[in-house]
C-alpha positions in Angstrom: 2.1 21.4 -14.3 -0.1 18.4 -15.1 -2.9 17.4 -12.8 -2.9 13.8 -11.6 -6.0 12.0 -13.0 -7.2 8.8 -11.3 -6.8 5.5 -13.1 -10.2 4.7 -11.6 -12.0 7.9 -12.9 -15.5 7.0 -13.9 -15.5 3.7 -11.9 -15.9 4.9 -8.4 -19.6 4.9 -7.9 -22.5 2.8 -6.6 -23.2 0.5 -3.7 -24.6 -3.0 -3.3 -26.6 -3.7 -0.2 -25.7 -6.8 1.8 -25.5 -8.5 5.2 -22.1 -7.2 6.3 -21.4 -4.1 4.3 -17.9 -3.0 3.4 -16.5 0.3 2.3 -14.2 0.4 -0.7 -12.6 3.3 -2.5 -9.5 5.1 -3.8 -7.0 6.7 -1.4 -6.0 10.1 -2.8 -3.4 12.7 -1.9 -0.6 10.4 -1.0 3.0 10.1 -2.2 5.1 6.9 -2.5 8.9 6.9 -2.8 11.4 4.1 -3.3 14.5 4.5 -1.3 17.5 2.3 -2.2 21.1 2.3 -1.2 24.0 2.5 -3.6 26.1 -0.6 -3.7 28.6 -0.5 -0.8 26.9 2.5 0.8 24.2 0.6 2.7 25.4 1.6 6.2 25.7 5.3 5.4 22.3 5.3 3.7 20.6 3.6 6.6 22.2 6.2 9.0 20.9 9.1 6.8 17.5 7.5 6.5 17.2 6.9 10.3 18.2 10.4 11.0 15.5 11.8 8.8 12.6 9.5 9.7 13.5 8.7 13.3 13.5 4.9 13.2 13.8 2.0 10.7 11.6 -1.2 10.5 13.5 -4.2 11.7 12.0 -6.8 9.4 10.6 -7.2 5.9 6.8 -7.1 6.0 6.5 -4.7 8.9 5.9 -1.0 8.4 6.4 1.8 10.9 4.6 5.1 11.0 6.4 8.2 12.3 5.0 11.7 12.0 2.8 11.1 9.0 5.3 8.9 7.1 5.1 5.2 6.7 8.3 3.3 6.1 8.3 -0.3 4.8 11.4 -2.5 4.5 11.0 -4.4 1.2 14.5 -5.8 0.8 18.1 -5.3 2.0 18.6 -1.6 2.2 15.5 -1.0 0.1 12.4 0.8 1.4 9.1 2.2 0.3 8.3 5.5 2.0 4.7 6.9 2.0 4.5 10.5 2.9 6.9 13.5 2.5 10.1 12.7 0.7 13.6 12.6 2.1 16.9 13.6 0.6 19.9 11.4 0.4 23.4 12.2 -0.9 23.9 10.7 -4.4 26.8 8.6 -3.1 24.5 6.9 -0.5 21.3 6.1 -2.3 18.5 7.1 -4.6 15.0 8.3 -3.9 12.5 7.7 -6.7 8.9 8.9 -6.7 6.5 6.1 -7.6 3.2 7.9 -6.8 2.1 8.5 -10.4 2.7 4.9 -11.4 0.5 3.5 -8.6 -3.1 3.6 -7.6 -4.1 3.0 -3.9 -7.4 1.5 -3.1 -8.9 0.4 0.2 -11.3 -2.1 1.7 -12.7 -1.5 5.1 -15.2 -3.4 7.4 -15.6 -6.5 9.4 -15.2 -8.8 6.4 -12.3 -7.0 4.7 -9.8 -9.8 5.5 -12.3 -12.4 4.1 -12.5 -10.4 0.9 -8.8 -10.3 0.5 -8.5 -14.0 1.2 -10.6 -14.6 -1.9 -7.8 -13.3 -4.2 -4.5 -13.0 -2.4 -2.6 -16.1 -1.2 -1.9 -14.7 2.2 -3.0 -15.4 5.8 -4.9 -12.3 7.0 -5.6 -13.5 10.5 -4.6 -11.1 13.2 -1.7 -13.2 14.4 -0.2 -13.6 10.9 -1.0 -10.2 9.5 -1.1 -7.7 12.4 -1.8 -4.0 12.3 1.1 -2.4 10.4 1.9 -5.5 8.4 2.3 -5.5 4.6 3.0 -7.9 1.9 3.8 -7.8 -1.8 1.6 -10.4 -3.4 -0.9 -10.8 -6.2 -4.6 -10.4 -6.7 -6.1 -12.0 -9.7 -2.6 -12.5 -11.3 -1.8 -8.8 -10.7 1.1 -7.6 -8.5 0.0 -5.6 -5.5 1.2 -4.4 -2.1 -1.4 -4.9 0.7 -1.0 -2.9 3.9 -3.1 -3.3 7.0 -3.5 0.3 8.2 -6.3 -0.3 10.8 -8.0 -3.2 12.5 -10.5 -3.6 9.7 -8.9 -1.5 6.9 -6.5 -2.7 4.2 -4.9 -0.5 1.5 -4.0 -2.0 -1.8 -1.3 -0.5 -4.0 -1.5 -1.6 -7.7 0.4 -0.5 -10.7 -1.7 2.2 -12.4 -1.9 0.1 -15.6 -3.7 -2.7 -13.6 -5.7 -0.5 -11.2 -9.0 -1.0 -13.0 -8.5 -4.8 -13.1 -7.9 -4.8 -9.3 -10.8 -2.5 -8.8 -13.3 -4.7 -10.7 -12.0 -7.7 -8.8 -12.5 -5.9 -5.5 -16.1 -5.0 -6.4 -16.8 -8.6 -7.3 -15.2 -10.0 -4.2 -17.3 -7.7 -2.0 -20.6 -8.6 -3.6 -21.6 -11.4 -1.2 -21.2 -9.0 1.8 -22.4 -5.7 0.2 -20.4 -2.6 -0.2 -20.5 1.1 -0.5 -18.0 3.1 -2.6 -16.5 6.2 -1.0 
């Protein structure tokens, strides 16, 4: 079996001192699955999914976390699932692994939202982007998914092909505040 190699290998080093230091890095050891209903089988797929994960998010842009799994509603009967996979009957839907095609980075600290505002056209204030919120957007003309996983921590999923571009942007955006790579 092939070993997964980071798209950021060789780039995760260094720190830059500053007035409000941030922590940035790569999240490792995660799995991402796309779960989609077959046409006409949305109700059955949703019932199977709910039975396996316990609950379903009620609106796009909000994630729920249950027993180590994070479930995000991204469209009608279409979800992203982070964590252990589920199984669906073929007639109900498809579960496709996306982990190897994505790189997950994080930015953490008091100025994390300010850093993201410099590149993503989203409102990261607590009232507009609360804990558990996510959005599919862009950073530096690159498609990303940004997920608020803690009060001062955001995780950024980028296509593996563009991970280094997003990483360099993140380093540059953190320069005025200072950062440490973990």
